[in-house]
N, C-alpha and C positions, 0 to 999 in steps of 0.2 A: 118338485120337478126338474129332470135332467134335461140338457141340451145335447148329450150323447146319443148318437143311435142304439138301440136295442141289438146286441149281438144275439144272434141265434145259436142255440146249444147245438145244433149240430153243424156249428161252421167246419171247413175244413181249413186247412194251411197249407202253403205251398211248400213242395218238397222239390230241391234240386234235383235236376235229372242227369247231371255232371257224372262221369263214370271216371274213376280214376284210373289214371295210365297203366297198363299191365306192370306188375312188379320184376317180370324177368328173372335172371339169375342174380346171385349176389354181384354186386358191383361194388370196386375199388378202383383207382386211378392205377395205372402200373408206375413205377418209380420214375420212368422217365416221363411221363405225363403228367405226375405230380409236380415234379421239378419245375416244367414248365408253367403250369398253373400257378406255384409259388413266384415264379420271375413275375409273371402278369401281374400278380398282385402287389408287386412290392410299387407298382405305378399310381396306385389309388392310397389314400389315405386308410388306416387301421379300419377307421369306422365307416368306411365306405365299400368295403368287400364286395358287396351285392353289384357294385358297378360291371365286375369280370364275370358276371354270370353267361355272356354271349361267347367269350372264350372259352370258359369252361364246358360247355355246351357242345362247343366245336370238338374239343378234345376227347370229350367223352363219346361222341358220335365216331371220331375218328378209330376211337378204340374197339368200340361195341359193335359200329356199323349203324345203329338208330339207339334212341333213348328210351330207356326202360324206366319205371317207377321206382326201381332201386338205383339208377343214377342220378335220378332228380334228386332222391333224398341224400345222396352221397354229396353232392354240389351244394344241396340247401344247407348241409352240417359244416361244409368248409367255408359258405361265404357266409355262414349265420344268417341264413334268410330260413322263412318255412319253404317245405315243398311245394305247396301250392304257388307261391312266388316263382319257384322255377318253372313250374307247369306252365303257369299264365305265358311265359315267355317262350316255351316249348310250342303251345298252341296257337301262338300269334304268328310267329314265323313259318313260311312254306318250308324253309331250308332245312329245317329241324324233323325229322323222321320217327314215328312211335310204333314203328312195325317194320322187319325186314324190307329190304329194298335191293334192288339188283345191283351187279358190280357198277353198272352206268346209270345215273339217274339222268333221265332227258329231260329239261324243265323247258318246256316250250312258251316263250312269251306270248300273251294274246291279248297285249293292250294295244293302244290304237294305232301306232308305227308300223308295229309288226301285224297287226290284224289286217292294216290297210295294203301291206304287200304279202301277203298269202299265208299268214300263220296257220290259218284253219286248215287250208291245204296241205300243208307241211305235217299237223297234227294228223290229217285223215290219211297221210301217207304211212307214217310211221304206224298207225294203230292197223293198216290193211300188212305192211311188212311184217309186224311183230304178232301180230292176232291178238292183240289186246286193247284195252279201253284205257283212256287218261286214269290214271290212280291205280293202275294195276302193272303186274310184273310178269314177264315173258315165263315160258315154262322152263325155259334154260337156266332162269334167275341171274341174267346179262343185263339186262334192260328193265326200268320202271319209267313209264311215261308219266309226267304231271304238267297240268298246266299252270302258269304263275302268270302274275301281274308283271310291270314293267321290271326289266332288267338294266336299263339305262343305258343302251346302246341303241336309241332311236336311229341313226343315221346309219344302222349297220344292219337293219330288219329285212327280214325276220331274224330272231337270234334264238339260238338254242344253248342253253349252260348244262354240259355235262358235267356231273359234280361240281369242282369249284373251277371249272376251266370253261371255254368258250367255243361256239362255232357260230359265226356270223355270216349273213347273207346267204341263209339256206333256203332251198327252193323244195318242192316236191320232189324234182327230178334228181337231187343231188341226195335226197334222205337214205337210198339203198347205197350208195357209193360210202357216204358217212358211217353206217353202221356195220357195213364190211371192213372198212379202214379200223374203226373201233374196237371189234371184235380181233385184227390182227395187229395193229400198231398201238392200242390203246389212246390213252389222254394225248400222245404226243400227235395223233391225225388231227387234234383240233386246231382250227386257224387261230385262235387267239383273239385279245380284244386290240384292234386297231385303228388308229386315227387316219392312215390312209387307205385309198380303195385296194382292196386285195388283188395280185395279179394270180387269175387262175390257168 
């Protein structure tokens, strides 16, 4: 007599629905970016190369515009980890993109402070002016709109992170001016991250 339950002969097994990242074109770092990554690697013990995965991903995204499967494999080889290790990091953080994005990625914070100060209305205004929904890129390829969690500038809410720069105290009424300024002046149009009250 066995205490183990009898297994049905037609039992099915779970199969992961995870899809692998699009390989994209062949990828290797440019000599300049590889030299930058090599310099970053000197900050870690040789057996802790994996600690440089975030800087490596930033360098890859700066080079190609987004992270492809081949970029992940290239980074994994350099850092002596698996491509799955790299993909786990890419899929966790919202600042890494696995498909092409616009010249300006508008990350609208939707966490409590920003939400209470009108972030939802800011997003609605961006959607209306760009004719897109969050997660989409406008037809010109200039703007991609993303909703994200806390950007750490709660006293300056609502906050929109544009690429790696900031625009604080955004209101629905100021959205049109912000977009026009980005088109003409680029990231120099942004307010930056300030501790003092902005002068408008």
